[in-house]
N, C-alpha and C positions, 0 to 999 in steps of 0.2 A: 341232206334231206332232214326235214324237221319231223319229229315224231307225231305232231298233230295232223300232218297231211297224209298219213298212212291210211290205207283202206281198212275197214272193219274186217275182223277175222272171218265172218260168215261169207263175205264176198270172195275171200281167198280160197276157202275150202267149202264150197256149197254142198258137197256130198256128205259132209260131217253130220252126225246125228247127235242131238242133245241127249244126255243121260243125266237124270236127276238121281242123285245117290241117296242112300239111306240116311245119312247124317242130316241132310237138309230137309228131307220129308219128316223125319222124326223131330227135328227142331220145330217145324210148324205144328206137329201134333203136340209137342210139349207146350207150345204157346196156347193151344186150345184147352189143354188140360189145366194150365195155369189159370185161365179165365174161370173154369169150373171150380178150381180150388179156392179162388178168391170169393166166389159166390157162396160156397159152402162155409168158408170161414166167417163171412159176414152174417150168415144165417145163424151160425152156432155161437156168435158173440166172441169170436177170437179163436185162435188155434190151440192155446194152452201150451204147456211145457212139452217140447219135443215135436210139436205138430208140424212145424215147417220142414224139419229134416225128414220126417216120416213121409211127407208128400212128394219129396223130390227124389230123383234117382230111380234105380231099378228095384222092383219089389223083391227080387231074389236075394239081394244083398242086405236086406233089412233084418234086424233081430226080430224075435217073436213079439216083443213088447212094441217095437216100432210098427210092425205089421198090423198089430191090433189097433193102434192109434190111427194108422193110415186107413184101415177099413172103416173105422168109425167116422172119420172126417170126410171121406171122399165118396161121392156118388159112385156106386159100383159100375154104372154104365160108362162113365168117363174113363175110369181106369181100364176097364176091359176093352173099350174101343181103342185106346192108345196101345195096349199090349197086343191086341189082335192085329193091328196095323204093323207092328214091329215084326210079326211073323211073315210078312210079305216076302222078305228076302231069304227065306229058308227053303224055298222050293228048288227042285232040280230042273224045271222047265218053265218057259214063259206061259204055257197053257194053264198049268196048275196055279201059277202065281196070278194069272188073270182071273181065274175063278175065285180065288181068295180075295182079290182086290174088288171084284164085283160084289161079293157078299159083304165085305166091309163097307163099301160105298152105300149099299142099300140099307144096312144097319145104321150107319151114321146119318143118312138123310131122314130116316124114320125116327131117330132119337129126338128127345125134347131138349137137347143141348144145342143151343144156338151156335156156340163156337165150333162144335164138331160138324154142324150142318154147313157152316161156311168153309171149314176145312175140306169137307167132302167135295164141295163145288170147286174149290181151288185145285184139288188133286185130280178131279175129273178133267179139268182143262189141260193138265199135263200128263194125262194117262199114258200116252205113247212114250213120252220121255222117261217116265218112271219105269215102265216095263221094258224099255230099251236096254236096261241093265242085263237082261237075259240073252240079248243077242251076242254080246262079246264078253260078258262078265267083268265089266270095267266100271270104274267110277271116276270122279274128277279129283280124287284125293291126291294123286301124284302130280297133276298139273297145278293144283293149288299149293302144294309144297314148293314147287319150282317158282310159282308166282310170289310166294312169300320171300324166297331168297332174292328174287329180282327187286322186290319192293325194298328189302333191306339194303341192297346195293345202292339203290337210288337215294335212299335216305342218308346213307353214310356219306355219299359224295355231295349231297345237297344239290343234285341236278347235274346234268352233263351238257357240255357245250354243243355237241352234235350227236346224231343218232349212231354214227360209227363208233364213237367212244362208248356209248351205252351198250351197243351190240358186243363189243369186245369184253366188257365187264360182265355182261349177261352170260356169255359163253364160259367165262372164267368161274363165276359163282355157280351157275346152274349145272355146269359140267363138273363141278367139284374138283377143279384143277388145283394142283399144288405148284408152288414156285420151286424151281430146281435150285438146290443149294450146293450141288457138287459141280458147278460149272468150272471150266478151266480158267485160270487167271489170265488176263490179257497181257500181251507182250509189252514191255516198256517202250516208250518212244525213244528212238535213237537219234532223231533229227530235231 
């Protein structure tokens, strides 16, 4: 069986629900923030010494001097919008998270920041998938780790002759199996 003739995964398990995890949502928020950062930098005539590092990463981890540079360079709304969105995954129930998400969405749509308005529209389209995290408290991180192992196996072999060979290697790599080293020695040929 050739791998290209297999059916898509959503046809095999139609009851599965998509869950958009924190990493990917915050990656989109980081992109929107980056657009605002570039606008601020061009208006200010450059970032100056330490400005780039002050704008990236979590505010909690910055030194006092870097926090001061960050607050001077970035529009407060963009920083607050990103950090308020990050709090979405800190709730104990879907209902509370949905209230938080609704208030963030409303705030982002009313802001004068075009990149965050676009982000709000994008996240609204995936509303149920983002809040699906609260149904079973899972993300795609584990499956992405397994996929990384499978892609590494595929690259190392430079392709497989057939699907059965790939499946065997997939079980080996993804299952984290070890080759047995204490096998008994074969009997010598007497004939």
